[in-house]
C-alpha positions, -999 to +999 in steps of 0.1 A: +314+645+488+327+674+509+305+701+492+268+695+499+241+706+475+228+729+502+262+746+505+267+747+468+234+765+464+248+794+485+279+797+464+285+812+430+290+788+401+325+801+397+333+786+431+313+754+427+334+744+396+364+744+419+349+730+451+324+704+439+333+667+438+361+669+463+367+639+487+356+642+523+381+661+544+403+638+565+438+641+578+464+632+552+438+623+526+441+637+490+423+668+480+416+653+446+396+621+440+417+592+428+413+572+396+398+538+404+408+511+378+387+481+386+362+461+367+346+445+398+341+452+435+339+432+467+304+428+479+279+402+491+247+422+491+222+424+463+227+450+437+205+480+445+214+477+482+244+500+479+268+476+462+288+487+432+291+452+420+306+455+386+324+482+365+295+486+341+272+495+369+293+521+387+328+534+392+339+557+421+358+579+396+325+589+379+309+600+412+327+634+417+320+646+382+284+635+383+279+653+416+297+684+404+276+686+373+244+682+393+254+711+416+262+733+387+229+726+369+209+729+401+198+693+400+186+674+430+202+641+418+237+632+406+242+634+369+250+604+346+283+602+327+285+585+293+311+573+269+303+602+245+279+630+238+261+607+213+258+579+239+240+605+261+218+615+231+210+578+226+201+573+262+179+604+263+160+594+231+153+560+247+128+578+269+105+581+239+079+553+238+078+530+207+061+550+179+062+582+199+067+617+185+099+637+188+100+674+181+136+685+173+151+718+160+157+717+122+191+732+130+207+712+158+237+691+163+240+669+132+247+637+153+214+642+171+195+648+139+211+618+122+203+595+151+167+607+153+163+604+116+176+569+115+152+559+144+124+575+125+133+556+093+131+523+112+097+532+125+108+536+162+095+572+164+080+600+144+103+629+139+090+665+135+116+692+128+109+728+133+126+762+135+130+763+173+132+801+173+096+802+159+076+797+191+042+795+174+055+769+150+069+748+178+036+749+197+018+738+165+039+707+160+039+699+198+001+696+198-014+697+163-051+700+158-052+668+139-025+643+150-007+629+179+008+651+205+045+650+210+062+627+236+095+646+236+106+682+229+143+684+221+158+718+227+190+734+217+195+771+225+216+784+210+213+759+181+242+743+164+254+758+141+229+786+133+227+800+168+189+803+169+175+811+204+145+793+217+121+808+243+129+780+266+104+787+294+074+791+271+083+761+250+089+738+281+055+749+294+038+742+261+056+708+259+045+698+294+009+709+286+011+685+256+024+657+279+059+658+265+093+653+282+117+681+275+154+674+269+177+704+265+212+701+250+231+727+270+265+721+255+270+755+239+260+775+270+274+754+298+256+756+332+275+788+339+256+806+312+222+788+312+205+764+336+177+747+316+163+728+346+155+761+362+137+770+330+115+739+331+135+713+312+133+677+325+167+665+313+198+684+304+224+670+281+261+679+277+288+668+253+314+669+281+340+667+253+334+704+247+334+731+274+331+711+305+363+691+300+376+720+279+409+707+265+400+686+235+415+655+250+385+634+261+353+622+245+324+620+271+287+629+275+264+635+304+228+638+314+213+654+345+178+655+359+159+661+391+133+635+383+139+602+401+118+581+376+136+596+346+170+591+362+163+555+370+152+549+334+183+566+321+206+547+345+191+514+335+196+523+298+233+532+304+239+500+324+222+476+299+235+493+267+270+498+281+277+534+271+299+540+301+327+564+307+363+553+312+377+562+346+407+580+333+385+601+310+361+609+339+391+620+360+404+643+332+369+658+327+367+668+364+402+683+362+392+703+331+360+714+349+380+732+375+389+760+351+355+763+334+346+796+349+379+812+338+377+797+304+341+808+298+348+843+311+378+848+288+363+831+257+329+850+260+346+883+262+368+876+232+339+863+212+320+895+218+350+916+207+355+896+175+318+896+167+316+934+170+346+938+146+334+912+121+298+925+117+308+954+095+336+937+076+331+938+038+339+901+033+313+891+059+279+886+043+261+881+077+269+872+112+251+854+141+261+860+176+234+865+203+255+891+221+251+916+192+221+939+200+207+935+165+209+897+165+174+881+161+179+861+194+195+889+214+165+898+236+156+862+244+192+853+252+196+884+274+166+873+295+173+836+299+211+834+298+239+848+320+261+856+290+261+850+252+285+821+249+317+820+227+304+805+195+298+828+165+290+821+129+296+841+098+287+837+061+316+847+040+309+868+009+319+855-025+328+876-055+332+874-093+362+851-090+349+826-064+317+813-049+309+821-014+316+785-003+350+787-020+357+820-003+348+804+031+372+775+024+400+800+014+395+820+046+398+789+068+430+777+049+446+811+053+444+812+091+476+805+110+464+806+146+428+795+144+427+757+140+407+743+111+390+714+129+356+702+140+344+703+176+343+733+199+347+745+235+384+738+240+411+763+251+421+766+215+401+786+188+386+763+162+370+772+129+353+753+101+329+755+072+301+734+085+287+722+051+319+703+045+301+676+066+277+655+046+254+651+076+249+689+080+213+699+070+210+713+035+194+744+050+227+754+066+243+778+041+273+765+021+294+796+031+286+794+068+317+793+090+314+783+127+339+798+151+346+785+186+366+812+204+392+799+228+413+816+255+442+830+234+449+867+234+420+883+215+442+907+196+462+878+183+430+860+172+418+892+155+451+898+137+449+863+123+414+868+111+423+901+095+451+887+075+431+858+064+402+880+053+427+902+035+438+873+014+402+872-001+409+906-017+438+893-037 
């Protein structure tokens, strides 16, 4: 690749998203990497001696994205691209030994929780869920006085969908003291807002589908680590279990990554504006956004993040004529610009009542609405929210 890690370390992340993963500079060569559509490669050497060999082992189209992500996360080794975010989750969970202990936030991505719960039900691991914002509680389940210490700490910060903020450095130190590997899902923050490897995490996970690709047109996941042994184990798991990325999707993800800095800057600014306006609205029962000074996670977020992200959650107030959950549904239906759909991190603003999903934990309030702020004009987004909230008064 034309941008070395040493050079990338001297540049701002805003520049790295554009410059990383480019081909070597040569006369008349393309400035963008090509899509390579091949299931096999010429080679006579043994695998492991530099041969690609077969399309399940490697593809040149993966390499630019995997290198760009490593540079953005400050990793010393290339990342690993997967067929989906959950394929990456599965690979990361494979690091837990048989019968090992996993500590996971009680509020985290429902797919991760479901997968961990199913593994626990089959006896593959012991699952301990905890409020990740309660540092003392996390420490207690990592290394209980009576019981087995954890083998893995799974972090999300901010959490999905409750936006709880973990004290990442303190918790990673506590996990390592207990002998646990730390995996951090950094999907909500992106490496432009938070770099968990620099805060002590061993492995960082992304649903590339979301902010990194950024256009709601691919499904991909990724893992990145600076630990050679962990990377080798993860690579082996990907190769044997086959959760590989398609070359066209990998190419699209790299193209989407090029505008990440601009998208994050715009969406974060708009989220902050919208959160400030919503916090005193009479139809909003409560709001979570770490950028608000009175948010419970504000101080932690301010210390360990370079921004506050562009996800916010509100609980819609009910009234005598409707339950709070019904009011939340009515709000979503009344919107004309915001799109009622799952997922997040695209250029478009998405909104949904999270408890409409059966897999969402029962501790998530029925009237909680998650909002992913896109890059539209903020006044247009606000006008749409205002008119939709006004319909609840009728």
